[in-house]
Each structure stands twice: as structure tokens, then as C-alpha cells.
C-alpha positions in Angstrom: -3.8 25.0 -13.6 -1.0 26.1 -11.4 2.5 24.0 -11.4 2.9 21.8 -8.1 5.1 23.2 -5.7 7.9 20.9 -3.8 9.5 21.9 -0.5 12.6 20.2 -0.2 14.2 20.3 3.0 18.2 18.9 3.9 21.2 20.6 5.3 23.6 18.9 2.7 23.7 21.5 0.1 25.2 18.8 -3.2 21.9 16.9 -1.9 19.8 19.3 -2.2 21.1 21.2 -5.8 20.6 17.3 -7.1 17.0 16.8 -5.7 16.0 20.8 -7.2 17.6 19.4 -10.9 15.7 16.6 -10.9 12.7 18.1 -10.1 12.6 21.2 -11.9 13.2 18.7 -14.8 10.1 17.5 -13.9 8.6 20.6 -15.0 7.5 21.4 -11.0 8.7 24.2 -9.3 10.9 24.4 -6.1 11.0 25.9 -2.9 14.4 24.2 -0.6 15.0 24.6 3.2 18.6 23.6 5.1 16.9 23.6 8.6 13.7 22.9 10.5 13.0 26.8 11.0 13.0 27.4 7.4 11.1 24.7 6.7 7.9 26.1 8.4 8.3 29.6 7.6 8.0 28.2 3.8 4.8 26.4 5.1 3.2 29.1 6.6 3.9 30.6 3.5 2.7 28.6 0.2 1.1 25.7 -0.6 2.7 22.2 -1.6 1.9 19.3 -3.3 4.9 17.2 -1.5 7.4 18.0 1.3 10.5 16.0 1.5 12.7 16.2 4.1 15.9 14.3 5.6 15.5 12.8 9.1 18.7 14.9 10.8 18.7 18.5 10.2 20.5 21.0 12.6 18.0 22.2 14.5 16.1 18.8 15.3 14.6 15.7 13.8 12.4 15.4 10.6 10.1 13.2 12.2 9.3 16.4 14.0 8.4 18.0 10.6 6.2 14.7 9.8 4.0 15.0 12.8 3.7 19.0 12.3 2.4 18.8 8.7 0.5 15.4 9.9 -1.7 17.5 12.0 -2.6 20.3 9.6 -5.8 20.8 8.4 -4.8 20.3 4.9 -1.4 18.4 4.6 0.7 17.7 1.7 2.1 14.1 1.5 5.3 14.0 3.3 8.7 11.7 2.7 11.7 11.6 4.1 15.1 10.6 3.5 16.7 8.0 5.8 20.5 7.2 5.7 20.9 4.2 4.1 20.4 1.1 6.5 18.4 3.3 8.7 15.3 0.8 8.2 13.9 1.8 12.0 14.0 5.7 10.7 11.8 4.3 7.9 9.4 2.6 10.0 9.0 4.9 12.6 8.2 7.9 9.7 5.9 5.8 8.1 4.2 5.2 11.2 4.2 9.0 12.0 2.5 10.1 8.9 5.0 10.2 6.4 3.3 9.1 2.5 6.8 7.5 1.4 10.3 7.0 2.2 13.9 7.6 0.4 17.4 5.6 1.2 20.5 7.2 0.6 21.9 7.4 -2.0 18.8 8.8 -3.6 17.9 6.5 -6.6 16.5 9.1 -8.8 14.0 6.8 -10.7 12.9 6.2 -7.6 12.6 9.7 -6.1 10.6 10.8 -9.7 8.5 7.8 -9.7 7.4 8.4 -6.0 7.0 12.3 -6.6 4.3 11.1 -9.6 2.5 9.0 -7.0 2.6 11.9 -4.6 1.4 13.9 -7.1 -1.6 12.1 -7.5 -2.7 12.0 -4.0 -2.7 16.0 -4.2 -4.9 15.8 -7.2 -7.6 13.9 -5.3 -7.4 15.4 -2.2 -9.5 18.7 -2.9 -12.0 17.0 -4.7 -12.1 14.1 -2.1 -12.5 16.3 0.9 -14.6 18.9 -0.4 -17.0 16.6 -2.0 -19.0 13.9 0.0 -20.8 13.0 -3.3 -16.6 12.3 -4.4 -16.1 10.3 -1.5 -19.1 8.0 -1.4 -18.6 7.2 -5.3 -16.2 5.0 -5.0 -17.8 1.4 -4.8 -16.6 0.2 -1.4 -16.5 -3.5 -0.8 -17.0 -4.1 3.4 -20.6 -3.3 4.1 -22.4 -2.6 7.4 -23.4 0.3 9.2 -22.6 -1.0 12.6 -20.0 1.5 14.9 -17.1 -0.6 14.4 -17.8 -0.6 10.4 -18.1 2.9 10.5 -14.6 3.6 12.1 -13.0 0.5 10.3 -14.0 2.7 7.1 -12.8 6.3 8.6 -9.4 4.1 9.2 -9.2 2.8 5.6 -9.8 5.8 4.4 -6.9 7.6 6.2 -4.6 4.4 5.1 -5.4 5.0 1.5 -3.6 8.2 1.3 -0.3 7.0 2.6 2.7 4.1 1.0 3.0 2.8 4.2 2.9 -1.0 4.2 -0.6 -2.0 5.9 -0.9 -5.6 8.2 -4.4 -6.8 8.4 -5.4 -9.1 10.2 -8.5 -10.9 10.9 -9.9 -14.4 11.2 -10.7 -16.3 8.4 -13.9 -15.2 6.5 -13.9 -11.9 7.7 -13.0 -10.0 4.5 -8.9 -9.3 4.9 -9.1 -9.0 1.1 -12.3 -6.7 0.8 -10.6 -4.2 3.0 -7.3 -4.4 1.0 -9.0 -3.9 -2.0 -11.2 -0.9 -0.4 -7.8 0.5 0.2 -6.6 0.2 -3.1 -9.7 1.6 -4.2 -9.5 5.0 -2.8 -6.0 5.7 -2.9 -3.5 7.3 -5.9 -3.1 3.8 -7.3 -6.8 3.0 -7.8 -6.0 3.5 -11.8 -3.1 1.0 -11.4 -3.2 -2.7 -11.0 -4.4 -4.8 -7.7 -2.8 -8.3 -7.5 -3.9 -10.4 -4.7 -1.6 -13.6 -4.1 -2.1 -16.4 -1.7 1.5 -17.1 -0.5 0.0 -20.6 0.7 -1.0 -21.8 -2.5 1.9 -21.9 -4.3 4.4 -24.6 -4.6 7.6 -23.5 -3.0 9.7 -24.3 -5.4 7.9 -22.3 -8.0 7.7 -19.3 -5.8 10.9 -16.9 -6.6 9.1 -17.2 -10.2 5.9 -16.3 -9.6 7.0 -13.2 -7.5 9.9 -12.0 -9.5 9.1 -13.6 -12.9 11.7 -15.1 -14.9 14.3 -15.0 -17.8 13.8 -17.7 -20.7 15.9 -20.7 -20.6 16.2 -20.2 -16.8 14.7 -23.8 -16.0 13.4 -26.0 -17.8 9.4 -25.1 -19.3 10.8 -21.4 -19.3 10.2 -21.0 -23.1 9.8 -16.7 -22.7 10.2 -14.0 -20.7 7.1 -13.7 -18.2 7.1 -10.8 -15.4 6.3 -11.9 -11.8 3.5 -10.2 -9.5 6.0 -7.5 -8.3 5.9 -6.4 -12.1 2.2 -7.2 -12.6 1.2 -4.9 -9.7 3.5 -2.3 -11.0 2.4 1.4 -9.8 -0.6 -0.4 -8.0 -1.1 -2.4 -4.9 0.2 -6.2 -3.9 -1.6 -8.0 -1.2 0.2 -11.2 -0.1 -2.8 -13.3 1.2 -1.7 -16.0 4.3 1.7 -14.3 4.2 2.3 -16.4 7.3 2.6 -19.4 4.9 5.6 -17.9 3.2 8.6 -20.3 3.7 11.8 -18.3 5.7 13.9 -18.7 2.3 11.2 -16.9 0.6 10.3 -14.3 2.9 14.8 -13.2 3.0 14.0 -12.6 -0.5 10.5 -10.8 -0.1 12.2 -8.7 2.5 14.8 -7.7 0.3 12.5 -6.6 -2.8 10.2 -4.6 -0.3 13.6 -2.8 1.2 15.1 -2.0 -2.2 12.3 -1.6 -4.5 14.0 -3.8 -6.9 13.3 -7.2 -8.2 15.5 -9.5 -10.4 13.8 -12.1 -12.7 15.0 -15.5 -12.0 17.9 -16.4 -14.4 18.3 -12.5 -14.8 21.8 -11.0 -14.1 20.7 -7.2 -13.4 17.7 -6.3 -10.8 14.7 -3.9 -12.5 12.8 -1.3 -10.1 9.2 -1.8 -8.9 6.8 0.5 -7.9 4.5 -1.6 -5.6 2.4 -0.7 -2.3 2.6 -4.0 -0.3 -0.5 -4.3 2.0 -0.1 -7.8 4.0 -3.1 -10.3 5.4 -3.3 -13.2 7.5 -5.4 -15.3 10.0 -2.8 -16.0 12.0 -0.7 -14.1 15.0 2.3 -12.9 13.0 3.7 -11.8 16.3 3.3 -15.0 17.7 4.9 -16.6 14.7 7.6 -14.5 15.0 8.3 -15.7 18.7 7.9 -19.5 17.3 10.4 -18.8 14.7 8.2 -19.7 12.2 8.4 -15.6 10.6 11.6 -13.5 10.2 11.1 -10.7 12.7 13.0 -8.1 10.5 10.0 -8.9 7.9 7.4 -8.6 10.1 8.5 -5.1 11.8 8.7 -4.3 7.2 4.9 -5.6 7.4 3.2 -4.4 10.0 4.2 -1.1 9.9 0.4 -0.1 10.3 -2.1 -2.8 11.7 -5.5 -3.4 10.5 -7.7 -5.6 12.5 -11.3 -6.7 11.0 -14.0 -7.5 13.4 -15.0 -11.0 13.2 -19.0 -11.3 12.4 -20.0 -12.0 16.0 -19.1 -8.5 16.8 -21.1 -6.6 14.7 -24.4 -9.0 14.5 -26.7 -5.5 13.8 -25.2 -6.1 10.0 -26.9 -9.2 9.8 -29.8 -7.5 7.8 -28.0 -5.4 5.6 -25.3 -8.3 4.5 -28.0 -10.9 3.7 -30.0 -8.3 1.8 -26.4 -7.6 -0.4 -25.6 -12.0 -0.4 -29.4 -12.9 -1.5 -29.3 -10.1 -4.4 -26.2 -11.7 -5.9 -27.4 -15.0 -5.1 -30.9 -14.7 -6.9 -30.9 -11.5 -9.5 -33.7 -12.8 -11.0 -35.6 -13.7 -8.8 -35.4 -11.6 -5.2 -35.5 -13.5 -2.1 -35.9 -12.9 1.7 -35.8 -13.4 4.9 -38.7 -13.7 7.3 -38.5 -12.0 10.8 -37.6 -15.3 12.9 -34.8 -16.5 10.6 -33.4 -12.9 10.2 -33.4 -13.4 14.5 -31.8 -17.0 14.2 -28.9 -15.3 12.4 -28.6 -12.7 14.6 -28.1 -15.2 17.6 -25.5 -17.4 15.6 -22.2 -17.3 16.5 -20.5 -17.6 12.5 -17.2 -19.2 13.3 -16.7 -19.0 9.6 -17.5 -15.1 9.5 -19.4 -13.4 6.3 -18.3 -16.7 4.2 -19.9 -18.9 6.5 -23.4 -16.5 6.0 -23.0 -16.4 2.4 -23.0 -20.8 2.8 -26.1 -21.0 5.2 -27.7 -18.4 2.6 -26.8 -20.1 -0.5 -28.2 -23.6 1.3 -31.1 -22.1 2.4 -32.3 -21.0 -1.3 -32.2 -24.3 -1.7 -34.9 -25.0 0.6 -37.1 -21.9 0.6 -40.4 -21.5 -1.1 -40.7 -18.7 -3.6 -37.7 -17.5 -2.4 -38.7 -16.9 1.1 -36.2 -17.9 3.6 -37.7 -18.7 6.6 -35.6 -20.2 10.0 -35.9 -24.3 9.4 -33.9 -23.8 5.6 -31.1 -22.4 7.7 -30.3 -25.9 9.3 -28.2 -23.9 11.8 -27.0 -25.5 14.6 -28.6 -24.4 17.5 -24.9 -24.1 19.5 -21.6 -25.1 19.3 -22.9 -28.0 22.2 -25.0 -29.4 19.2 -21.6 -29.8 17.0 -20.0 -31.2 19.9 -22.6 -33.4 20.7 -22.2 -35.1 17.1 -18.9 -35.1 17.0 -18.8 -37.5 20.3 -21.2 -39.8 19.1 -19.0 -40.6 15.6 -15.7 -40.1 17.2 -15.2 -42.0 20.6 -13.0 -40.3 23.3 -10.5 -42.9 24.9 -11.1 -44.3 28.0 -9.9 -41.9 30.6 -12.5 -39.3 29.0 -15.2 -41.4 29.8 -16.5 -38.9 32.6 -15.7 -35.8 30.4 -18.0 -37.6 27.5 -20.4 -38.2 30.0 -20.9 -35.0 30.9 -20.6 -33.4 27.5 -23.7 -35.5 26.8 -25.6 -34.7 29.9 -24.9 -30.6 29.6 -25.9 -30.7 25.6 -29.0 -33.1 26.4 -30.0 -30.2 29.0 -29.4 -27.6 26.6 -31.3 -29.0 23.6 -34.4 -29.7 25.6 -35.1 -25.6 25.9 -34.5 -25.8 30.0 -31.5 -26.9 31.6 -32.2 -29.8 33.6 -31.1 -30.3 37.0 -28.1 -32.7 37.0 -26.7 -32.4 40.8 -28.1 -35.3 42.0 -25.4 -37.2 39.4 -22.1 -35.2 38.4 -20.7 -31.7 40.2 -20.9 -28.8 38.0 -18.2 -27.6 36.4 -16.7 -24.0 37.6 -17.0 -22.1 33.7 -19.2 -24.1 31.0 -17.5 -22.2 28.6 -14.2 -23.3 29.7 -15.3 -27.2 30.3 -16.8 -27.4 26.3 -13.9 -25.9 24.9 -12.0 -28.6 27.1 -14.1 -31.0 25.6 -13.9 -29.7 21.7 -10.2 -29.8 22.3 -9.6 -34.0 23.4 -12.2 -34.5 20.8 -10.2 -32.4 17.8 -7.1 -34.0 19.3 -8.3 -37.6 19.3 -9.5 -36.8 15.6 -6.0 -35.7 14.3 -3.9 -37.8 16.4 -6.4 -41.0 14.2 -5.2 -39.3 11.1 -2.1 -38.5 11.6 -2.5 -35.0 11.7 -4.0 -34.5 8.3 -6.4 -32.1 8.9 -8.2 -32.5 5.9 -9.4 -35.9 6.6 -10.0 -35.2 10.7 -12.2 -32.6 9.3 -14.2 -35.2 7.5 -14.1 -37.5 10.0 -15.7 -35.0 12.7 -18.3 -33.8 10.1 -16.8 -30.4 9.9 -15.6 -28.3 7.0 -11.9 -28.0 7.0 -12.0 -24.2 7.9 -14.2 -24.7 10.7 -11.2 -27.4 12.0 -9.1 -24.6 11.3 -10.4 -21.9 13.2 -11.4 -24.2 16.0 -7.6 -25.3 16.0 -6.4 -22.1 16.0 -9.2 -20.6 18.9 -8.4 -23.9 21.0 -4.2 -23.2 20.6 -3.9 -27.2 19.2 -0.5 -27.2 17.0 0.4 -29.6 15.0 3.7 -31.5 17.6 7.1 -30.8 17.0 
């Protein structure tokens, strides 16, 4: 097996020499170029396991070289060297296709770690590119054969080759953590840990210790040294789930850890390096959180280098059959269960506000009612439409006096729909200009009433309305209902 060869592109002779010595001591072959022109000549003659380029060169920009290499049929990983504090350049390079970046002055330990990761990518690339069975042998978690899912999996395969931070967005229950696990499984870090952290479930007072670890005696109860999430994910991937729930004070510390790639344990006086790829996920609109002031803009740009958006289940209803089959196989491994044709048709006509997680709940509940594992339509206990939910809410939660007309209109509309044929209500009331907007306004009024009654306790409001907390949170997001300042 030939020795991996690295190409260094930098016009600073001293830095080139330092990088050459470090890489040669790692047992690697090295070529050096001081201009873009010289680098292009080397690339035409040799195959490289890694290209390391400065951002500013005498005859052009390093990012141009990044784009050229990314467009090659068999492109090696490219890492860029940026000036200290040039975060914008690093982000731009990652978006252009760079594998990773180093900040000046270059830390040799960070360089060695980055090179080892790049070499793992180069070793895996030929096998994955030339062997279809190797590509399909990876057990992916996101299922579906619809066009949108095939495009999503292709995007995930590209993201797996980079070290760039990925921000996954999507509705609750759409599979954000599964997407993150698929990125990790196809990356060069697949043999290293994958650590998923629910940022909204950690008490604020414990966040720093949980993320960065602590030393013995740092606080009451710290009886021994303990690693944090960053140390546990060293060499692998760290998923920050529901990252929008992080308090501002923790966002500052997280930003520094991501930028410097070093963390300091609570009670320690020195920092330690960490090699972690960051993936973040949230059901909230991070850009809106930045505008609202609840999320730092600089952290947003660090996390949102590449955005991966997951489609809701209602936009890929063709996958319902495949998903249901897999879920039922897991729920009843001993006695195989199946869906009757009318049950499958009912599922495909349902909106699924809770996405795949709601589909799992529906099927698990249906199994309890099914005879001999055969799930019929009536076993699903699906609400005919969102209007049936509104009718239940309206009867259970009286609206204020000023909304009496709206309540009467909603009752008339829902009764007409539930009979299977709309009734002519023209003689009693005027029809709304837009039925979806009209129903949304009624639902908005009901939810606000329930929230006001419970002093904005969403858990109690959900119980009052007869829906789950996740359903209430989804509806509040869709209807743009926010807690009063």
C-alpha cells in the first residue's frame, strides 16, 4: 500500500516548512506549492489524500482552489488555513466544499488530528465510490422511497464527507436525530462515538459541567473527575438536539468551544483539545430566534454552515406503507401484524401533525384493538380531520362572549363536514373567504383561551384541550402563538 501524499499550498516559507516537517514525521509524503498555479500543476500530476491550502495566495484565493477540487470527479479532502479571527472565511470555505479548516497560528496537535480524519476519508472513498454493495451495506435509519427522501439521502451522503457543522431543521417527530445518525454512520467517524444531547432537558445550573465535564472538588458532590459530552464524543459526532433551548450564557461558552476546539472542565485551569463534529437540530426557526434575540447570531452562523431540512410526513405520504411495515415489524416481532387496505388508505389521507412519531403511536394503539394482528380502519381511531379536533375543543372549552359567532360558525362547518356532505349554510351565515384561514383563527382563539386559563402552562393547557403536549407545541408554532413578553 502506497504512502498517502499531502499537498501544502502556502506562500509563507516558514509555515510551509513547519507543516512539511510535521507531516513527514507522521510518515506521509509531502509536496509544497507557493502559488495557485503551482498547486494546479501538482494536482494534474499526482493523486493526493489531502490538500492543505492557505486562503490568501499571491495569484488568487484559496477558496478558488477549494471550488476547483470539489468539482473534480475524484476529489481529495481539502482543508484551508485562515488568519486568526477570520471566522467568515472559514465558514465560506466550508460552504464551498472544504473538509475542515485550521486557524493561524496553526496548532500542531490540531493539525495531526485533522490529517488523521482526512486520511480515513480518503481510505474509505474508493471503496464507497466503486462498490455499490458497500454503499448499501450501511444500515440507514431514515426510511422511504419517495423522491424527496431519495434526494435527502443523497444530500446526507455528501455531508458525511465533510467536517462542516450541519443544522438540521424539521417539525417535531420528522426524524432529525435519525438524519444525524445517518450522517455519522456514513462518515469517516463512524467507528467513533455518536453522542446525542437534548439541550432542553438539562438544568441550566448543570449545563457547563454536563457539556465540558468537571474536576474533583469543583463543587459540592463532585467526588471525582468526570468527562462531559464533548470529551465523550471525542473523535466522533456530537448532536445538539433542540439547540434553540440553550440559554444565552451557555451559548457563549459553546461558541468558544466550537471555535477553539478546546474545552475547559469546571474547576480546571487549563483547556484540553477535542475533536468533535457538531450537528445541531431544532424544530424552531433559528433565524427567527436570532431576530428575536433569544439565540446568538455568531453561534447561529457557526452552527448553520450547512442546513439540512427534513420534510414532514404529510409531504411524503407514499412512504406510509413502507414505514408502517417497519414499525409493525418492530412492535410485534413474534406475531407479524399488517394493515388492511382501508386502514392504509386512511393513513395516507391523514395530515400527521406529529409526523413519524405520531404514526408510531397510532400503530401501537391500533395493535391493541386489532384482531389477530390485522389492523382495520376503525382500529386506527383517527380523527376525520382537524375540524373534529376543533369541535371537541369548542365543546370542552367555552370561548369568550365576543367569540360566540365564531363558535357558532365552527360548529356549523364541522357538523356539515362530519355528515360526509357539506350543508347549505348560506341562509344562516356568510361563508368565509378562506376556510383554512377561518379554521386557523378559530383554533388560535381556542388555544389562546386555554393558555390564558392556565397562565401559559402548556402542559396543563394541552390536558385541558385533550391533546398531547407535542400536538399543542406544533399547533402553537404553526399558528404563531408566543408566550407574552
